[in-house]
Every structure is written in C-alpha cells, then in structure tokens.
KEVEX-79464 format. One record per residue (C-alpha): x, y, z. Coordinates in steps of 0.5 Angstrom, whole numbers, padded with zeros to 4 digits, always signed. Example, Ala and Ser with C-alpha at 12.3 -4.5 7.8 and 13.67 -1.06 7.14 Angstrom:
<rs>
+0025-0009+0016 +0027-0002+0014 
</rs>
This chain:
<rs>
+0046-0050-0073 +0053-0051-0071 +0057-0047-0066 +0064-0046-0066 +0068-0043-0060 +0072-0036-0061 +0079-0036-0060 +0084-0031-0057 +0089-0028-0061 +0094-0033-0058 +0090-0040-0060 +0087-0042-0053 +0079-0040-0051 +0077-0035-0047 +0074-0037-0040 +0070-0033-0035 +0063-0033-0033 +0058-0030-0039 +0053-0025-0039 +0047-0026-0043 +0042-0020-0045 +0038-0019-0051 +0043-0022-0057 +0049-0020-0054 +0054-0025-0050 +0059-0021-0045 +0065-0025-0042 +0068-0019-0037 +0074-0023-0035 +0076-0024-0043 +0073-0017-0045 +0070-0019-0050 +0063-0017-0052 +0059-0021-0059 +0052-0019-0062 +0049-0026-0064 +0056-0029-0064 +0060-0024-0068 +0065-0020-0064 +0062-0012-0063 +0068-0007-0063 +0068-0003-0057 +0072+0001-0053 +0076-0001-0047 +0073+0005-0043 +0066+0004-0046 +0067-0004-0044 +0069-0003-0037 +0063+0002-0036 +0058-0004-0039 +0062-0009-0035 +0060-0005-0029 +0053-0004-0030 +0051-0011-0032 +0055-0012-0026 +0050-0009-0022 +0044-0009-0026 +0037-0007-0025 +0041-0001-0020 +0043+0005-0021 +0050+0007-0021 +0052+0014-0020 +0056+0018-0025 +0062+0018-0018 +0061+0011-0017 +0062+0009-0026 +0068+0014-0025 +0071+0011-0019 +0071+0004-0021 +0073+0005-0029 +0078+0010-0027 +0080+0009-0020 +0086+0011-0020 +0086+0018-0024 +0082+0025-0023 +0078+0026-0029 +0072+0030-0031 +0064+0027-0031 +0064+0029-0039 +0069+0022-0040 +0062+0019-0037 +0058+0022-0042 +0063+0021-0048 +0063+0013-0047 +0057+0012-0046 +0055+0014-0053 +0060+0010-0056 +0057+0004-0051 +0050+0006-0053 +0053+0006-0061 +0056+0000-0060 +0049-0003-0057 +0045+0000-0063 +0040+0004-0059 +0038+0008-0064 +0039+0003-0069 +0035-0002-0066 +0030+0002-0062 +0033-0003-0056 +0033+0000-0049 +0040-0003-0045 +0042+0003-0040 +0038+0008-0038 +0039+0016-0035 +0035+0018-0028 +0036+0024-0028 +0040+0027-0022 +0042+0019-0020 +0046+0016-0025 +0045+0011-0030 +0042+0004-0029 +0042-0003-0034 +0035-0005-0034 +0035-0010-0039 +0034-0018-0037 +0041-0021-0035 +0042-0028-0035 +0049-0030-0033 +0052-0037-0035 +0057-0042-0032 +0064-0041-0035 +0065-0044-0041 +0068-0041-0048 +0064-0036-0052 +0061-0038-0058 +0058-0036-0065 +0054-0040-0070 +0056-0041-0076 +0050-0043-0080 +0051-0048-0085 +0052-0047-0093 +0045-0051-0095 +0039-0054-0091 +0035-0059-0091 +0029-0055-0090 +0028-0047-0089 +0026-0047-0082 +0019-0044-0081 +0020-0041-0074 +0019-0034-0072 +0025-0029-0072 +0027-0029-0064 +0023-0023-0060 +0027-0017-0062 +0026-0015-0053 +0024-0020-0049 +0023-0018-0042 +0021-0021-0035 +0021-0029-0038 +0027-0031-0037 +0026-0035-0031 +0019-0037-0036 +0024-0040-0042 +0028-0043-0037 +0022-0047-0034 +0020-0049-0041 +0025-0051-0043 +0027-0056-0038 +0020-0058-0038 +0019-0059-0045 +0026-0063-0046 +0023-0068-0040 +0017-0068-0041 +0016-0068-0049 +0009-0064-0049 +0007-0057-0045 +0003-0052-0046 +0003-0045-0045 -0004-0043-0043 -0007-0035-0041 -0011-0030-0044 -0011-0027-0050 -0005-0022-0051 +0000-0023-0045 +0005-0026-0050 +0004-0034-0051 +0006-0034-0057 +0013-0030-0056 +0014-0034-0051 +0014-0040-0055 +0018-0038-0060 +0023-0036-0055 +0023-0043-0052 +0024-0046-0059 +0030-0042-0060 +0033-0043-0054 +0032-0051-0056 +0035-0051-0063 +0042-0052-0061 +0038-0059-0058 +0035-0060-0065 +0038-0060-0072 +0037-0053-0075 +0031-0056-0080 +0028-0061-0073 +0024-0054-0071 +0018-0054-0073 +0012-0047-0072 +0005-0049-0074 +0000-0043-0073 -0007-0045-0073 -0010-0038-0072 -0012-0038-0079 -0016-0044-0079 -0023-0044-0080 -0024-0051-0079 -0022-0056-0074 -0022-0061-0080 -0016-0057-0083 -0011-0058-0077 -0007-0065-0079 -0007-0062-0087 -0004-0055-0084 +0001-0059-0079 +0002-0063-0085 +0004-0057-0089 +0009-0053-0084 +0013-0060-0083 +0014-0061-0091 +0011-0067-0091 +0009-0070-0098 +0001-0072-0097 -0002-0076-0103 -0008-0079-0100 -0015-0076-0097 -0012-0076-0090 -0006-0074-0088 -0004-0077-0081 -0001-0084-0083 +0004-0079-0088 +0005-0074-0082 +0006-0081-0078 +0011-0084-0082 +0015-0078-0083 +0016-0076-0075 +0016-0084-0073 +0024-0084-0073 +0026-0076-0072 +0028-0072-0066 +0024-0065-0067 +0021-0060-0064 +0014-0057-0066 +0011-0051-0064 +0002-0052-0064 +0001-0044-0063 -0007-0041-0062 -0010-0048-0061 -0016-0045-0057 -0021-0045-0063 -0019-0051-0066 -0019-0054-0059 -0021-0061-0060 -0017-0063-0066 -0011-0060-0064 -0012-0064-0057 -0013-0071-0061 -0007-0069-0066 -0002-0068-0061 -0004-0075-0058 -0004-0079-0063 +0002-0075-0066 +0006-0076-0059 +0004-0084-0059 +0007-0085-0067 +0013-0081-0066 +0017-0082-0059 +0022-0077-0061 +0018-0071-0062 +0017-0066-0057 +0010-0061-0058 +0010-0054-0055 +0001-0052-0055 +0000-0045-0054 -0007-0044-0052 -0013-0040-0048 -0015-0046-0045 -0012-0052-0044 -0012-0057-0049 -0013-0063-0044 -0010-0068-0048 -0006-0075-0045 +0001-0073-0042 +0000-0066-0042 +0004-0061-0038 +0000-0054-0037 +0004-0048-0035 +0000-0043-0033 +0003-0035-0036 +0003-0029-0031 +0002-0022-0033 +0008-0019-0034 +0009-0016-0026 +0009-0009-0026 +0011-0004-0019 +0007-0005-0013 +0008+0001-0010 +0003+0007-0013 +0008+0012-0013 +0015+0008-0015 +0022+0012-0016 +0024+0012-0024 +0029+0007-0022 +0024+0003-0018 +0019+0003-0024 +0024+0001-0028 +0026-0005-0025 +0020-0009-0027 +0018-0012-0033 +0011-0008-0036 +0015-0001-0035 +0022-0004-0038 +0017-0006-0044 +0013+0000-0045 +0019+0005-0045 +0022+0000-0050 +0016+0001-0054 +0014+0008-0053 +0023+0009-0055 +0020+0005-0062 +0014+0010-0063 +0018+0016-0063 +0019+0017-0056 +0026+0018-0054 +0026+0022-0046 +0029+0018-0041 +0024+0017-0036 +0023+0022-0031 +0021+0021-0023 +0015+0026-0025 +0013+0020-0030 +0014+0014-0026 +0008+0014-0022 +0004+0015-0028 +0007+0009-0033 +0006+0004-0027 -0001+0006-0026 -0002+0005-0034 +0002-0002-0033 -0003-0004-0028 -0009-0002-0031 -0007-0006-0037 -0007-0012-0033 +0001-0014-0035 -0001-0016-0041 +0004-0015-0046 +0000-0014-0052 -0004-0008-0048 +0002-0005-0046 +0005-0005-0054 -0002-0002-0055 -0002+0004-0052 +0006+0005-0050 +0005+0006-0058 +0001+0012-0057 +0007+0016-0053 +0011+0018-0059 +0005+0023-0061 +0002+0024-0054 +0007+0023-0048 +0007+0020-0043 +0001+0024-0039 -0003+0025-0045 -0003+0018-0047 -0006+0017-0040 -0011+0021-0041 -0012+0018-0047 -0014+0012-0043 -0018+0016-0038 -0023+0017-0045 -0024+0009-0045 -0021+0008-0052 -0015+0003-0051 -0020-0002-0053 -0020+0001-0060 -0012+0003-0060 -0009-0001-0067 -0003-0004-0066 +0003-0006-0072 +0000-0007-0078 +0004-0013-0079 +0000-0016-0073 -0005-0022-0074 -0011-0018-0075 -0014-0021-0068 -0008-0018-0064 -0008-0011-0069 -0014-0008-0063 -0015-0011-0056 -0023-0010-0058 -0021-0015-0064 -0017-0020-0060 -0023-0020-0054 -0028-0021-0060 -0024-0027-0063 -0025-0030-0055 -0032-0028-0054 -0034-0030-0061 -0032-0037-0059 -0036-0038-0053 -0043-0041-0053 -0049-0037-0052 -0050-0038-0045 -0042-0037-0043 -0042-0030-0046 -0049-0028-0042 -0046-0030-0036 -0039-0027-0038 -0043-0020-0039 -0046-0021-0032 -0040-0022-0029 -0037-0015-0032 -0041-0012-0026 -0036-0014-0021 -0030-0010-0019 -0024-0014-0017 -0025-0021-0014 -0030-0024-0013 -0034-0031-0009 -0038-0036-0013 -0044-0035-0009 -0043-0027-0011 -0043-0030-0018 -0049-0034-0017 -0053-0028-0015 -0051-0024-0020 -0052-0029-0025 -0059-0029-0022 -0065-0032-0027 -0060-0034-0033 -0063-0041-0034 -0060-0048-0033 -0059-0046-0025 -0053-0045-0020 -0050-0051-0023 -0050-0049-0030 -0048-0043-0028 -0042-0046-0024 -0040-0050-0031 -0040-0044-0035 -0035-0040-0030 -0031-0046-0030 -0030-0046-0037 -0028-0039-0038 -0023-0040-0033 -0021-0045-0037 -0021-0040-0044 -0017-0035-0039 -0022-0031-0039 -0024-0031-0032 -0018-0032-0027 -0018-0035-0021 -0013-0035-0014 -0014-0040-0008 -0010-0040-0002 -0013-0044+0005 -0019-0041+0003 -0025-0041-0002 -0023-0039-0009 -0023-0031-0011 -0025-0030-0018 -0024-0024-0022 -0024-0021-0030 -0018-0017-0032 -0020-0010-0033 -0020-0011-0041 -0024-0016-0041 -0029-0013-0036 -0029-0007-0040 -0031-0010-0047 -0036-0015-0043 -0039-0009-0040 -0040-0005-0046 -0044-0012-0048 -0048-0012-0042 -0050-0004-0043 -0051-0006-0050 -0057-0012-0048 -0061-0007-0044 -0060-0012-0038 -0055-0008-0034 -0060-0004-0029 -0063-0011-0026 -0055-0014-0026 -0054-0008-0021 -0060-0009-0017 -0057-0016-0016 -0050-0014-0015 -0052-0009-0010 -0057-0013-0006 -0052-0018-0006 -0047-0014-0001 -0052-0011+0002 -0054-0019+0005 -0047-0021+0005 -0045-0015+0009 -0052-0015+0014 -0051-0023+0015 -0043-0021+0017 -0045-0017+0022 -0049-0022+0025 -0044-0026+0027 -0041-0027+0033 -0035-0022+0035 -0037-0017+0029 -0032-0012+0029 -0026-0007+0026 -0021-0013+0025 -0026-0017+0022 -0029-0011+0019 -0022-0011+0015 -0022-0018+0013 -0027-0016+0007 -0022-0011+0004 -0023-0013-0002 -0030-0013-0003 -0029-0005-0002 -0029-0004-0011 -0035-0008-0011 -0039-0004-0005 -0037+0003-0007 -0039+0001-0014 -0046-0002-0012 -0047+0005-0007 -0046+0009-0013 -0051+0005-0017 -0057+0004-0012 -0056+0012-0010 -0057+0014-0018 -0063+0016-0021 -0063+0008-0024 -0062+0006-0017 -0065+0004-0012 -0065+0008-0006 -0068+0003-0002 -0062-0001-0002 -0057+0004-0002 -0059+0006+0005 -0059-0001+0007 -0052-0003+0004 -0049+0004+0007 -0051+0003+0014 -0048-0005+0012 -0042-0002+0010 -0040+0003+0014 -0036-0001+0019 -0032-0004+0013 -0030+0004+0011 -0029+0006+0018 -0024+0000+0019 -0020+0002+0013 -0020+0009+0015 -0024+0012+0009 -0027+0017+0013 -0030+0021+0008 -0033+0017+0004 -0036+0013+0010 -0039+0020+0012 -0041+0021+0004 -0044+0015+0005 -0048+0016+0011 -0050+0023+0010 -0053+0020+0003 -0057+0014+0007 -0060+0018+0013 -0063+0023+0008 -0066+0018+0004 -0069+0014+0009 -0076+0013+0009 -0081+0014+0015 -0080+0006+0016 -0073+0007+0017 -0073+0012+0022 -0073+0009+0029 -0069+0002+0026 -0063-0001+0027 -0061+0001+0021 -0062+0009+0023 -0058+0008+0029 -0052+0005+0025 -0052+0011+0020 -0052+0016+0026 -0046+0011+0030 -0042+0012+0024 -0043+0019+0022 -0041+0021+0028 -0034+0018+0028 -0033+0020+0021 -0035+0027+0022 -0032+0027+0028 -0024+0025+0026 -0025+0029+0019 -0028+0035+0021 -0028+0037+0028 -0032+0037+0034 -0039+0040+0031 -0046+0040+0033 -0048+0035+0027 -0043+0029+0031 -0046+0031+0038 -0053+0031+0035 -0051+0024+0032 -0048+0021+0038 -0054+0023+0042 -0060+0021+0036 -0055+0014+0037 -0056+0014+0045 -0063+0015+0044 -0064+0009+0039 -0059+0004+0043 -0063+0005+0049 -0070+0004+0046 -0068-0001+0042 -0065-0004+0048 -0057-0005+0044 -0053-0005+0050 -0047-0007+0045 -0048+0000+0041 -0050+0004+0047 -0043+0002+0050 -0040+0004+0042 -0044+0011+0042 -0042+0013+0049 -0035+0011+0048 -0035+0016+0042 -0039+0021+0047 -0033+0021+0051 -0028+0022+0046 -0032+0028+0043 -0032+0032+0049 -0025+0030+0051 -0024+0034+0045 -0028+0040+0046 -0024+0039+0052 -0031+0038+0057 -0027+0033+0061 -0032+0033+0067 -0037+0031+0061 -0033+0026+0059 -0032+0022+0065 -0039+0022+0066 -0040+0019+0059 -0034+0014+0062 -0038+0013+0068 -0045+0012+0064 -0041+0006+0060 -0039+0003+0067 -0045+0003+0069 -0048-0001+0063 -0042-0006+0063 -0044-0008+0071 -0050-0012+0069 -0048-0014+0062 -0042-0014+0057 -0036-0019+0055 -0029-0018+0059 -0027-0014+0053 -0032-0009+0054 -0030-0009+0061 -0024-0007+0060 -0025-0002+0055 -0030+0002+0060 -0025+0001+0064 -0019+0004+0060 -0025+0009+0059 -0025+0011+0066 -0018+0012+0067 -0017+0017+0061 -0023+0020+0064 -0020+0022+0070 -0012+0023+0067 -0016+0029+0063 -0020+0031+0070 -0014+0031+0074 -0014+0025+0078 -0007+0021+0076 -0009+0016+0082 -0015+0013+0080 -0012+0015+0072 -0007+0009+0074 -0012+0005+0078 -0017+0004+0072 -0012+0004+0067 -0009-0003+0070 -0016-0006+0072 -0017-0005+0064 -0010-0009+0063 -0012-0015+0068 -0018-0016+0065 -0016-0015+0058 -0011-0021+0059 -0015-0026+0058 -0018-0024+0051 -0015-0026+0045 -0011-0021+0040 -0016-0016+0037 -0021-0016+0042 -0020-0009+0043 -0021-0005+0038 -0027-0001+0036 -0028-0001+0028 -0021+0000+0028 -0020+0005+0034 -0015+0002+0038 -0017+0003+0045 -0011-0001+0048 -0006+0004+0044 -0010+0009+0048 -0010+0007+0054 -0002+0006+0053 -0001+0013+0051 -0006+0015+0058 -0002+0010+0062 +0005+0013+0060 +0003+0020+0061 +0000+0018+0068 +0006+0015+0070 +0010+0021+0068 +0006+0025+0072 +0006+0021+0078 +0013+0020+0078 +0015+0014+0074 +0019+0017+0068 +0023+0011+0066 +0015+0007+0067 +0012+0012+0063 +0018+0012+0057 +0017+0005+0056 +0010+0004+0056 +0010+0010+0051 +0015+0006+0047 +0011+0000+0048 +0005+0004+0045 +0008+0006+0039 +0011-0001+0037 +0005-0004+0038 +0003+0001+0032 +0008-0004+0027 +0002-0009+0029 -0004-0005+0028 -0003+0001+0024 -0011+0004+0024 -0009+0012+0021 -0013+0015+0027 -0010+0010+0032 -0003+0012+0030 -0004+0019+0030 -0007+0019+0038 -0003+0015+0041 +0004+0018+0038 +0002+0024+0038 +0000+0023+0046 +0005+0020+0047 +0010+0025+0044 +0009+0030+0051 +0012+0024+0055 +0019+0023+0050 +0019+0031+0051 +0018+0031+0059 +0023+0027+0061 +0028+0031+0056 +0028+0027+0049 +0027+0034+0045 +0030+0031+0038 +0025+0024+0040 +0019+0028+0040 +0020+0032+0033 +0021+0025+0030 +0015+0022+0032 +0012+0028+0032 +0012+0030+0024 +0011+0022+0023 +0004+0023+0026 +0002+0030+0022 +0005+0027+0015 -0001+0021+0017 -0006+0026+0018 -0005+0030+0013 -0005+0023+0008 -0011+0021+0012 -0015+0028+0013 -0015+0027+0020 -0015+0035+0021 -0017+0035+0028 -0010+0030+0029 -0005+0035+0024 -0008+0041+0028 -0005+0037+0035 +0001+0035+0031 +0002+0043+0029 +0001+0045+0037 +0007+0040+0039 +0011+0041+0033 +0011+0048+0035 +0012+0047+0042 +0018+0042+0040 +0021+0048+0035 +0020+0052+0042 +0025+0048+0045 +0030+0047+0040 +0032+0053+0040 +0028+0057+0036 +0022+0061+0039 +0021+0065+0034 +0018+0059+0028 +0015+0056+0034 +0010+0061+0036 +0008+0062+0028 +0007+0054+0029 +0004+0055+0035 -0001+0060+0033 -0003+0057+0027 -0005+0051+0032 -0009+0055+0036 -0013+0058+0030 -0015+0051+0028 -0017+0049+0034 -0022+0055+0035 -0025+0052+0027 -0026+0045+0029 -0027+0045+0036 -0022+0041+0038 -0020+0044+0045 -0016+0039+0048 -0009+0041+0049 -0012+0049+0048 -0009+0051+0054 -0003+0047+0054 -0002+0050+0047 -0003+0057+0050 +0002+0056+0056 +0007+0053+0050 +0005+0060+0047 +0006+0065+0052 +0014+0060+0053 +0015+0062+0047 +0014+0069+0046 +0018+0070+0053 +0024+0067+0049 +0022+0071+0043 +0023+0077+0048 +0015+0080+0048 +0015+0079+0055 +0008+0083+0055 +0004+0078+0051 +0007+0073+0054 +0005+0075+0061 -0002+0076+0058 -0003+0070+0055 -0001+0065+0060 -0006+0070+0065 -0011+0069+0060 -0010+0061+0060 -0010+0061+0068 -0017+0065+0067 -0020+0061+0063 -0018+0054+0066 -0020+0056+0073 -0027+0059+0069 -0028+0052+0066 -0027+0049+0073 -0021+0044+0069 -0016+0041+0074 -0012+0037+0069 -0007+0044+0066 -0007+0050+0071 -0001+0047+0075 +0003+0047+0069 +0000+0053+0067 +0002+0057+0074 +0008+0054+0074 +0010+0057+0068 +0006+0064+0070 +0011+0064+0076 +0017+0064+0071 +0015+0069+0066 +0014+0074+0071 +0021+0072+0073 +0024+0074+0067 +0020+0081+0066 +0025+0087+0067 +0022+0088+0073 +0019+0082+0076 +0014+0081+0081 +0017+0077+0086 +0011+0076+0090 +0006+0074+0085 +0012+0069+0082 +0013+0066+0088 +0005+0065+0090 +0004+0062+0082 +0010+0057+0084 +0007+0055+0090 +0000+0054+0087 +0003+0050+0082 +0006+0046+0087 -0001+0045+0091 -0005+0044+0084 +0000+0039+0082 -0001+0035+0089 -0008+0035+0089 -0008+0031+0083 -0002+0026+0085 +0002+0029+0079 +0009+0030+0083 +0013+0030+0075 +0009+0037+0076 +0011+0039+0083 +0018+0038+0081 +0017+0042+0075 +0015+0048+0079 +0020+0046+0085 +0026+0048+0081 +0025+0055+0079 +0022+0057+0086 +0028+0054+0090 +0032+0058+0085 +0028+0064+0087 +0028+0063+0094 +0036+0062+0093 +0036+0068+0090 +0033+0071+0096 +0038+0069+0101 +0033+0063+0103 +0037+0057+0101 +0036+0053+0107 +0029+0053+0105 +0030+0052+0097 +0034+0046+0099 +0029+0044+0104 +0023+0044+0100 +0027+0040+0093 +0030+0035+0097 +0023+0034+0100 +0020+0033+0092 +0027+0030+0090 +0027+0025+0095 +0020+0022+0093 +0022+0019+0086 +0025+0012+0085 +0027+0012+0078 +0028+0016+0072 +0035+0020+0076 +0037+0021+0068 +0031+0025+0065 +0031+0032+0065 +0028+0035+0071 +0031+0030+0076 +0038+0032+0073 +0036+0040+0074 +0034+0038+0080 +0040+0034+0083 +0045+0040+0080 +0041+0045+0084 +0040+0041+0091 +0048+0041+0089 +0049+0048+0089 +0044+0049+0095 +0047+0044+0098 +0054+0048+0099 +0051+0053+0102 +0047+0050+0107 +0050+0043+0109 +0045+0043+0115 +0038+0042+0112 +0032+0045+0115 +0024+0043+0115 +0021+0044+0108 +0017+0051+0108 +0014+0049+0101 
</rs>
C-alpha cells in the first residue's frame, strides 16, 4: 500500500507535529484534520477546540479555559462552546461510530479521553490503495476502538522487526488478538500489501491440520500430502509478516511449524498469540498485562476516565445505547467493576454491553448476582469468546485431568498465595509436591495462574473470573469442604508459626497484609455450619494481631467474640484464650468505649498471663489497663498500672519494653498532675529507645512512641517551655507520615492539638482536629471522634462563635457519658462554661464550672483543677455583680495548684486575670510584682499568646508602678 503526501494549496507540504488518535491524524500547525488519510471538513473554532483538548489530553479543561484558548481577545457566551462542541463531535463521527473521544465532566468541563500518540514532524500522508492487489489480505480490519495498548503496540512492532519471532502471551479475553491485529496494521507499511498473512488456528481440532491451515491462509498451492515443502518454497524469497493466532490448543504443532518456517524463510517475521509460550527456538515472549483500572477506590470521573479499562467500558456502554457521560457518582462504581473483572478486555466488553439496558448501577447489581460468566457478547464473535463461561471452558477442557484438579483446589484462595500454601491446600492430590509444583508451573505457563515476584518469594493468584469458574467446578465435585478445611488449617498454623518467631509485633503482623482475604475466608468457613469451630478458635487467636495492626477493629472484635464463644473447656486457661481476651479488650476499647467488657477482658487476660508466666502478654495487658483507666478518667489507677508494668520490667524485658514502660509512667504522671516526673520518665524512655531498631516501639499498630511525644509536648508546655512543646508536637504529627495506624494517628494528633491551642495557633489546631475527626469516623473510632468533637467545640468558641461551640461541646459531653470516655470530661466542661459565658449565659456558665470543680475535688484529680479554677475566677469576674473576693480566691488557688504540679504555663494563665483584677483594685504594684515573677521564670516562647499578653500587661502596669515591690501572689 503506497502513501502520498497531502499537499497545501500552494503546492508545498504542510509540516508540524502530528497527533494520532483513533483513525485520525491532526496537524495543529497546519490546522489539518484527516481520517484514514482523507481530510475532514471542520470549522475553524471547532478545530481550535480539538487542538486545545488534544494538547492536554486526559486533563479537564473548564469552559472558561476553552474560551480563553479559542477566543483569547473576544467576549463571547458559553453557548458558543456547546455549539462548536456539537460540530466537533459530528466531525469526529462520535454518534455515528459509537467512539468516544471527548467527555463532558458535569460541573467541571471537557476532557479528551482517547489515547493520543504524537509523531515527529513529517508530511501528513494518506493511503492510496493500488487498483489491483496480488492477493486480497486476510488480515482482520483494524480495531475500531483500542485503548491502553499504544505502548505495547509500539514495543511489539519494534521487537518484531528486530527479532523476527514474537509471541503475545496472556490469559483468555485479555485482548491478545486485538493487539496482534493492531501490530500487523501498524507494520503494513513495512511489508507489501500482499505480504501480511493472518492465520487463525482457533477453529482447528487436530494439531496435524496446522500446516494445511497455514498454506490455505497464505494462498499457497499444495500438490502433495505434506504442505510444508510447498510453504517453504513459497516463502523462501519473500519478506512477509505472518500472524499465528490462538496457538494454545495446538501448541506443539504451532511451535514446530514456527521453528521450521523461520529457518526456511529468513525474511519472514512471525507474530503468535497464545495463552502459553510456544517455547520454540528464537521465540521472544511478551506478557500482555490487563488493562489498567483506577487505583483509587473512589476516583473522580476524570480520574476514572484516565484509565484504559474505564475508557473501554464507557465506549462499549455507549455502543449498547448508554449515551450519558460518566458522572462523579458512577465513577467509583465503574472503577470497581473494572477491578473486579481484572482489566480483562473481553470481560469488560461483555459486562459493559448490558449498561444500555440496566444502567451502570444496575449492571453492578447484576454482577453481584454472579452472572458475569454467562453474559453473552457479540454474535459475530468466535463461540469461545461469546461468554466468559465459554472462554474458560475452552481453557479448562485443554487441561490434563490432574491440572484441572489442582486448579479447582487452588480456587479456594482469595488473592495472593505462596507455593507453600498451594501445596498445603492441594493436600492429597496424587503425585506429591513435585507433581503439584509441575502442575502449578504448567498452569502459570497457560496463563490460568498469574505469578509475581520481587526480591522475595513468588506469589501466585487466580484472576477473579478464573477463580469463580474453578470454584464452581470444585463445588460440583463435592470436595469443597475438605479443601476449605485444609485452607483454614494452613493459615492457622502459618500465623501461629509467625507469632512464635523473634520480634513479632504490630509491624511484623502488618507484613502479612496480603493474607487478610484468605484469613477472612478461612474464619467464615470455620464458624459456618459446615466448618470446624476448633480451627476457628485457633485461627481467631492467631489472626487477631493481623486485624489489630490494620485497624480492622470491628472485625477483630467480631472474630474474638466468636472464638471465645466457641471455646471448649480444654481451651480455657490457655495461651489461646489469653490472646483472644487481649485482642478483645483492645478492639472493644477503641471502637465501643470503655465498657465493663473491656475491663473484664483485661483482668481475665492479666490473670491468665500471670498464671502462664507470660511476661510479654502481661506487659501488653498492663499497657491496655493503663489506657483503659486513663480513658475512664481514673488517673490514679492508670499510674498504678504503669508502676505494675515497671515492676515487671525491673527483672525482665528488652530495652524497648523498658522504654515503653517509662513512657507509660510519663503519661500517667502527666495526667496525675506531676509534670516534672512526666518529663523525667518520657526523656528516660527516649534515651532507652535510642538504641532500639526503628519499628520496635509499637504494640500491634499502636505507636507508643507517638503517645510519648504527645505527652512530652503537653508536659513541656505546662512546665513553661512552649517553643519546645510546639516543636515536639509537630515532630509527633510529622512522624505519622511514616506510620499511619489510625488509633495512633488520632491519639497523637488530638493530644497535640491543645499544645497548639495553648500557644495561640487556633487555626492550625482546628485544621488538625478536623482531619483527626474525619480519620476517626472513617475507622469507626468512636471515643476518638468524641475527643475530636470536644476540641472542635472549644476551638469554635475560641474562633468567635461561642453559640455553635457550646452545641458541639454539649454533644461531645453526651457522647463521653455514653462510652465512658472521661479523660477530658473536666476540660470539656471548662470549655463549655467559657462558651456559655461568652454567649451571655453567665448563670449557666457559673453552675457548669462549679460542678466541674466539685467533681475534680471529689475524684481527687490534680491535672485539671488549675485550669478549672482559673476559668471559675474569670467567669466570676464576668458576672453582672461580680464576687471579687471569690474570683480572687479562685485565681490564687489556681496558681497554687499549678505550682504543686510544676505547671508554669497554667500559673501564667491564672496570673494574667489576677493581675488585671488587682490593678483595677488599685494594687498595681502587687500585680506587677506577681506577674513579673512568673513571667521571669520563662526562658522561651515569648511570641506565644499568653506571654505576649503578659508582656503587654506588664508594660501597662509598669507605667503605673515604676518601682516593683515584692510579690504577694
């Protein structure tokens, strides 16, 4: 086929970069659009829009951006875009051909979604077909709509020209024939018109017929019983491209024929397609990957349409009669369908063909009824490609009986599995592990099992469609429960062996993330009516760290409860029960609050750990007890639990465990109101941890290092080091970028937020709080959401909206009562009282703060009283007829209580309103001296809110009292 240049009107060739998409060539510089070499009539503005969209293919251009690009110096109505867009779609024949090049993203603009390839500057050419051809080509027409394969086509074309013999290998329905045909068309300019031959071996039933089929496709006259000599003579001096399509069922004959042809005809190039490599001499194998699906679980429409799988889906949906653009709501649904179909082109086409009838959501619901294997495609397709069932039947029936058996047994796996796991599940299949390994390797070669490997061991998986098909065959065989038993038993043993290894902790458990699907399936079978509950109990105990490390807390709680309920008497008092009680306590505490179930599980676990002499689990449970009592507001009990932990590590434990005990003591002393001791223990923990390898400071995903940093930051501020406090708080939050366990994330962020608030960064504190609340909601962390609401309410008050803040604070207090989360109940009540006062509800404010002070005294709390008494003094001063004596006494008590716990930060907060009160009473000298004494103890943080306010007040007081006197505060 010859190609001649399209000439400009003045006889000169037009030049410029060429943009290729579908059957179109676009030369922006020459303002020329051609289809299959023929110029396309198109208006100037429509062409400008096309040039703009292809120039930023895959991106969304707003209507305003398009107007600025197409009409840069003219003011026009947006309707001009719609008019010219209609003309452009007509020129591209979208409605006529069913192809989709441009999509409208509702509310955002337009995006060019077809694959685009750019060529080096050269004349745009058109194809001129000779009047006669030596032999009509049997090559199928080029694919009308091809997405996601441009790189593969370019690579295969180059490889085929340089290496002569290439095989495109992949599972059925992935699009091997489509790619091979596209490659053949791409290379037609490299060969003469009659020098491209397509040989479809799919219809053969006898491998011996392969040479005859080849000769027939070539147009080679055969005059004897053996076609090969005539084929060799026919090809000897010819330069040809031969496509061998669908070789898998005649693999031996195709392989032998390919080798002989390549030797006999040195100018012949051979492109084969098969579900397994031919393993012939000179073969170069190209593994064709599935079409890419969106990685994001909830992509936008533009993000979804950037993936090849979604583009193919929407094109086929349009062909079925679905004319609507992909909406933001439907984009995640389509992305999920494409992922479920493993990016298999055939499967996507079959499913998308139902969208015209059922709609996108209806089609997704149809898939949930497991009918995808029976969905029918085009009537003109080969019988084995008309349904997935037929395609898989084709592959399955080609397998030897032993390989069929292995494939069916491996269908029990969800996602990836190791060779060791495969041998365990294959069980008593005859032939032993060597035969099983050979069968698995053979199934990999035939593209029925996929394999991936990094620097570690190889991992295997079945495509979901293949797995569903093989699982149905397994069910029909009656061996489903036997295979499920081996599957569940293997994972119980595997996780037990992993936990017995050295250094097994949350991060080690996280390394087994890809086993989660199989563990879930094994647990579901074990506790089912046909399952084995004894395996379920063991598996639930061993899998608990896996669920905890991935924040699957509700799921962990579910399986722990089922495991404990299913235990036999022989399981009581064992390590198995200990693990279940421990995991139950953690999962329940972080999802459902600090209930009696949590306390009971911890106490039972401690009893078992002491009886069994298991020091490691004893430390873990004491840590959980510390957290539990802390969250209930029992700070004295939490300190006692930390001391019990320290007693254990005095004679036993690694440096990491001793450091974590120091951190427990630091947090407990902070909340018990001894900030000097809190700093001392936190710093001791960090010194001990300095020699521990990274990752050694977490307990099944709960980052104790983060908790220690949050405690250190709070104690530093209270001790009078606000700059250091902010630095440590930022360090703690930044560390979450490397370790983002949701419980740790919420705990660290929400415990650091008050530090930012105390220093005056209300905006930053609010931003962190909103992110933590969203995180808590996403992972069902009810207590952390409650803490987030309390902080949000206080920050809303501080931002100047006390009425809204009060409502949020009341909501938070109700939630705290519901889940027994009392660590910040008093602080929240203080914030509520301040919000009520600012809202003008002074009587309610005073009643609220008085109640909070009384509860703190009743519970013998020492952490919060300084701030409660400070707030009480300020609320008393705000009354219409203030009780100045009572206000002064509250502020003085606040200062005394703050000094008792070495909380210089709270001393200053109370000293500021007290100094104002004394100044108003004419006691400026006393006010100046008292405030100056406290202010002078600070060595940093002079730009933070309270220190700035104190300095300004000192300046005011200093003008009235040039000579300071001794403090009477």
